[in-house]
C-alpha positions in Angstrom: -27.9 -14.2 15.9 -24.2 -14.5 15.3 -21.9 -11.6 16.2 -19.3 -10.4 13.9 -17.7 -7.6 16.0 -16.1 -10.0 18.5 -12.3 -9.6 19.1 -11.7 -13.0 17.3 -13.1 -11.5 14.1 -10.7 -8.5 14.4 -7.7 -10.8 15.2 -8.4 -12.8 12.2 -6.8 -10.0 10.0 -3.7 -10.1 12.2 -3.4 -13.9 11.8 -3.5 -13.9 8.0 -0.8 -11.2 8.0 1.6 -13.9 8.9 2.0 -15.7 5.5 3.1 -12.6 3.6 5.4 -11.5 6.5 7.0 -14.9 6.6 7.3 -14.7 2.8 8.9 -11.3 3.1 11.5 -12.5 5.6 12.3 -15.5 3.4 12.7 -13.2 0.5 15.1 -10.7 2.2 17.0 -13.4 4.0 17.4 -16.1 1.5 15.8 -15.8 -2.0 17.1 -12.3 -3.0 20.7 -13.0 -1.9 20.7 -16.2 -3.7 20.0 -14.3 -7.0 22.7 -11.7 -6.2 20.6 -9.1 -4.4 20.7 -5.6 -5.9 23.5 -6.7 -8.3 21.0 -8.7 -10.4 17.7 -7.9 -12.0 16.1 -11.0 -10.5 17.5 -10.2 -7.1 16.1 -6.6 -7.3 12.7 -8.1 -8.4 12.6 -10.5 -5.5 13.6 -7.6 -3.1 10.7 -5.4 -4.5 8.3 -8.2 -4.2 9.4 -9.1 -0.7 8.9 -5.4 0.2 5.3 -5.6 -1.1 4.6 -8.6 1.0 6.0 -6.9 4.1 3.7 -3.9 3.3 0.7 -6.2 2.9 1.4 -7.7 6.3 1.9 -4.4 7.8 -1.4 -3.1 6.3 -3.3 -6.0 7.9 -1.7 -5.3 11.4 -2.6 -1.6 11.1 -6.2 -2.5 10.1 -6.4 -4.8 13.2 -5.1 -1.9 15.4 -7.9 0.3 14.0 -10.3 -2.5 14.9 -9.1 -3.2 18.5 -7.7 0.2 19.6 -9.7 2.9 17.8 -13.0 0.7 17.5 -13.4 1.2 13.8 -14.8 -1.8 12.2 -13.9 -0.9 8.5 -11.0 1.6 8.6 -11.0 2.7 5.0 -9.5 5.1 4.0 -6.9 4.9 6.6 -3.2 4.4 7.3 -3.7 0.8 6.1 -4.4 1.9 2.7 -1.1 3.7 2.5 0.6 0.5 3.2 -1.4 -1.4 0.7 -0.7 1.2 -2.0 3.0 0.8 -1.1 2.5 -2.9 -1.6 1.2 -2.4 -5.2 4.0 0.1 -6.0 6.8 -2.4 -5.1 5.0 -5.4 -6.5 4.5 -3.6 -9.9 8.1 -2.3 -9.7 9.3 -6.0 -9.3 7.7 -7.1 -12.6 8.8 -3.9 -14.4 12.4 -4.8 -13.4 12.0 -8.3 -14.9 10.3 -6.8 -18.1 13.2 -4.3 -18.5 15.6 -7.2 -18.9 13.5 -9.2 -21.4 12.9 -5.9 -23.3 16.6 -5.6 -23.9 17.3 -9.4 -24.4 14.3 -10.3 -26.7 13.3 -7.0 -28.2 10.0 -6.7 -26.3 8.3 -3.4 -27.1 7.9 -1.9 -23.7 5.5 0.8 -25.1 3.1 -2.0 -26.1 3.4 -3.4 -22.6 2.5 -0.1 -21.0 -0.4 0.3 -23.4 -1.8 -3.1 -22.7 -1.7 -2.4 -19.0 -3.4 0.9 -19.5 -6.2 -0.6 -21.6 -6.8 -3.5 -19.2 -6.9 -1.1 -16.1 -9.3 1.2 -18.0 -11.7 -1.7 -19.0 -11.5 -3.1 -15.4 -12.4 0.2 -13.9 -15.4 0.8 -16.2 -16.5 -2.7 -15.4 -16.6 -2.2 -11.8 -17.6 1.3 -11.7 -21.1 0.6 -10.2 -19.1 -0.6 -7.1 -17.8 2.9 -6.5 -21.0 4.8 -6.1 -22.5 5.9 -2.9 -19.3 6.8 -1.2 -17.3 10.1 -0.6 -14.8 11.2 -3.1 -11.7 10.1 -1.1 -13.1 6.5 -0.5 -14.0 6.3 -4.2 -10.6 7.4 -5.3 -8.9 4.8 -2.9 -11.1 2.0 -4.1 -10.6 3.0 -7.7 -6.9 3.0 -7.3 -6.9 -0.6 -5.9 -8.9 -1.9 -9.0 -6.6 0.0 -11.4 -3.4 -1.4 -9.6 -4.9 -4.9 -9.6 -5.4 -4.6 -13.5 -2.0 -3.2 -14.1 -0.2 -5.8 -12.1 -2.0 -8.6 -13.8 -1.5 -7.2 -17.3 2.3 -6.8 -16.6 2.7 -10.2 -15.1 0.9 -11.9 -18.0 3.3 -10.3 -20.3 6.2 -11.4 -18.2 5.0 -15.0 -18.2 5.3 -15.0 -22.0 8.8 -13.9 -21.8 10.3 -15.7 -18.8 10.6 -19.5 -18.7 12.1 -22.1 -16.4 12.3 -21.8 -12.6 11.4 -18.1 -12.4 8.1 -18.8 -14.2 6.8 -20.7 -11.2 7.3 -17.5 -9.0 5.4 -15.5 -11.6 2.5 -18.0 -11.8 2.0 -18.0 -8.1 2.2 -14.2 -8.0 -0.3 -14.1 -10.8 -2.6 -16.5 -8.9 -2.2 -14.4 -5.7 -3.3 -11.1 -7.4 -6.0 -12.9 -9.5 -7.5 -13.9 -6.2 -7.0 -10.4 -4.9 -9.1 -9.1 -7.7 -11.9 -11.4 -6.6 -11.5 -10.4 -3.0 -11.3 -6.7 -3.7 -14.4 -6.8 -5.9 -16.3 -8.9 -3.4 -15.3 -6.7 -0.5 -16.6 -3.6 -2.4 -19.9 -5.4 -3.2 -20.5 -6.3 0.4 -19.2 -3.0 1.7 -21.8 -1.1 -0.5 -24.5 -3.5 0.6 -23.5 -3.0 4.3 -23.0 -6.9 4.7 -19.2 -6.8 5.1 -17.7 -7.9 8.4 -14.2 -8.8 9.4 -13.4 -12.4 8.7 -16.1 -12.9 6.0 -15.7 -14.6 2.7 -13.8 -11.8 1.1 -11.3 -11.8 3.9 -11.0 -15.7 3.5 -10.0 -15.0 -0.2 -7.6 -12.2 1.0 -6.0 -14.7 3.3 -5.5 -17.2 0.5 -4.1 -14.6 -1.8 -1.6 -13.5 1.0 -0.5 -17.2 1.5 0.1 -17.5 -2.3 2.0 -14.1 -2.2 4.4 -15.5 0.5 4.7 -18.8 -1.3 5.6 -17.1 -4.6 8.6 -15.6 -2.8 9.7 -18.9 -1.4 9.4 -20.5 -4.9 11.7 -17.7 -6.2 14.5 -19.3 -4.4 16.7 -21.0 -7.1 16.9 -24.3 -5.1 17.2 -26.5 -8.2 19.8 -24.3 -9.8 23.5 -24.8 -9.3 25.5 -21.9 -8.0 27.2 -21.5 -11.3 24.0 -21.4 -13.2 22.4 -19.0 -10.8 25.5 -16.7 -11.1 25.3 -16.9 -14.9 21.6 -15.8 -14.7 22.4 -12.5 -13.0 21.9 -9.4 -15.3 
């Protein structure tokens, strides 16, 4: 019978922390400054998104430490969850920054955007409610928070994609794909955790790994490579 509690299984999470960490470095070092950093809306959005990728990588490393040092196979809720919640907060903030610009420029109704996000998150939570049974209150609250955050982020980024065109839309599309896969991974993780069949490095973790790779790639694609310095400067808001 194959073992799933070997160190190689635990180290898997640490390995797939690398793509978001590399993406975060690239965002802080190159992409955000190329857009003007804190002086422009796009620069701020890239900084927030990069901070989210950094938090994601940090959460995976913390998870691995729980596995190897504290001998906890599935450390949830734990300090890793704090880092993941920080990831969601900063990623959502990055999209809100972009939406705040388009709301002023194109007359977008920000109230409608908020209502859409709330409606989608509510429907998503109702849909996956069966996954949140059989656990203590804290664990249920943590898992529910992830599902709501997934829904809010996807609702916001779908709105952003209808308003932003050109080079930056590529960043948004990969960010959307990343979090779309994260929804699948989160849901599958909860199914397998509830059934007692989850193990570190399983199919849900593989999807998480692809999601993290796309998260890092989205940041790299935010770099205005094909934009002349003058055009990039003109895009600052």
